[in-house]
C-alpha positions in Angstrom: 29.4 4.5 -42.9 27.0 2.0 -41.3 26.6 1.0 -37.6 28.0 -2.4 -37.1 24.9 -3.6 -35.3 22.8 -3.1 -38.5 25.4 -4.4 -40.9 23.9 -7.2 -43.0 27.0 -9.3 -42.6 26.5 -9.5 -38.8 22.9 -10.7 -39.2 23.9 -13.5 -41.6 26.9 -14.9 -39.6 26.2 -18.0 -37.5 26.6 -17.7 -33.8 25.4 -19.7 -30.7 22.9 -22.3 -31.5 23.2 -21.4 -35.2 21.4 -18.0 -34.7 22.7 -14.9 -36.4 25.0 -12.8 -34.1 22.8 -9.7 -34.6 19.8 -11.5 -33.3 21.7 -12.8 -30.3 22.9 -9.3 -29.5 19.3 -7.9 -29.9 17.9 -10.6 -27.5 20.7 -10.0 -25.0 19.9 -6.2 -25.0 16.2 -6.8 -24.6 16.7 -9.3 -21.7 19.1 -6.8 -20.0 16.5 -4.1 -20.2 13.9 -6.4 -18.7 16.2 -7.2 -15.7 16.8 -3.6 -14.8 15.8 -3.1 -11.1 12.6 -1.1 -10.8 11.9 -1.6 -7.1 12.3 2.0 -6.3 10.0 3.2 -9.0 6.5 4.2 -7.7 3.4 4.3 -9.7 1.5 7.6 -10.0 -1.3 6.4 -7.7 1.3 5.4 -5.0 2.8 8.9 -5.0 -0.7 10.5 -4.8 -1.7 8.2 -1.9 1.4 9.1 0.0 0.8 12.8 -0.5 -2.9 12.6 0.5 -2.7 10.2 3.5 -2.1 12.0 6.7 -0.3 10.3 9.6 -2.6 8.4 11.8 -1.0 9.4 15.0 1.4 12.1 16.1 5.0 11.5 17.1 5.4 14.9 18.6 5.5 15.5 22.4 5.1 18.8 24.3 7.2 19.0 27.5 6.4 21.8 29.9 7.5 23.0 33.3 11.2 22.7 32.5 14.0 24.1 34.5 15.6 27.2 32.9 19.0 25.6 32.8 17.9 22.5 30.8 19.6 21.8 27.5 18.6 19.8 24.4 21.2 17.2 25.3 19.6 16.7 28.8 16.2 16.2 27.1 17.6 13.9 24.5 19.2 11.7 27.1 16.0 11.6 29.2 13.8 10.6 26.2 16.3 8.1 24.8 15.5 6.0 27.8 12.0 5.4 26.5 12.4 5.3 22.7 14.1 6.6 19.6 14.5 10.4 19.7 14.3 12.0 16.2 14.6 15.6 17.2 14.5 18.1 20.1 13.4 21.7 19.9 13.9 23.8 23.1 12.0 27.1 23.5 12.8 29.8 26.1 10.1 32.5 26.3 8.2 33.4 29.4 8.5 29.8 30.3 10.8 27.0 29.2 9.3 24.2 27.2 10.3 21.7 24.5 9.0 19.7 21.6 10.4 16.2 21.3 9.9 14.1 18.1 9.9 10.4 18.7 10.5 7.6 16.2 7.0 6.1 16.3 3.5 6.7 17.7 4.0 3.7 20.1 7.2 5.3 21.5 5.4 8.6 21.8 2.6 7.1 23.8 5.0 5.2 26.0 7.1 8.4 26.7 4.0 10.3 27.7 2.8 7.5 30.0 6.2 7.0 31.6 7.6 10.6 31.9 4.5 12.7 32.6 4.5 14.1 36.2 8.0 12.8 36.9 10.6 15.0 38.6 13.4 16.2 36.3 16.1 18.7 37.4 14.1 19.9 40.4 10.7 20.3 38.6 7.7 18.1 37.8 7.5 17.5 34.0 4.2 18.0 32.1 4.5 15.6 29.1 1.7 15.5 26.6 1.2 14.3 23.0 0.7 17.1 20.5 -2.5 16.4 18.7 -2.8 17.0 14.9 0.9 17.4 14.3 
């Protein structure tokens, strides 16, 4: 039993523009392979560069001097007013503090500039950028 694509009768039969059908099929398959989208494929050097290159600036903010009754939702609402909030982590130890992750370094700087030393829930916030995060 032979595969139809390699059958000698297919190669000799006329087709479009007088070319053998087998040749037309072969060219069609080759063109289709060439048109396969490869936008999401990265070269090895691109992958290595991404793994080695550290972020140029942090997007993490430390917020101190928080009221004990503050919630993550309260902080999310406050920081949404100055930029895109990616995440909020609230810590309750001997003091209450939080880490806020902003969407970009520009939003991080803006949040620190605007919200540092501002009153929030009866206390004055200490808002600083976390270096080296």
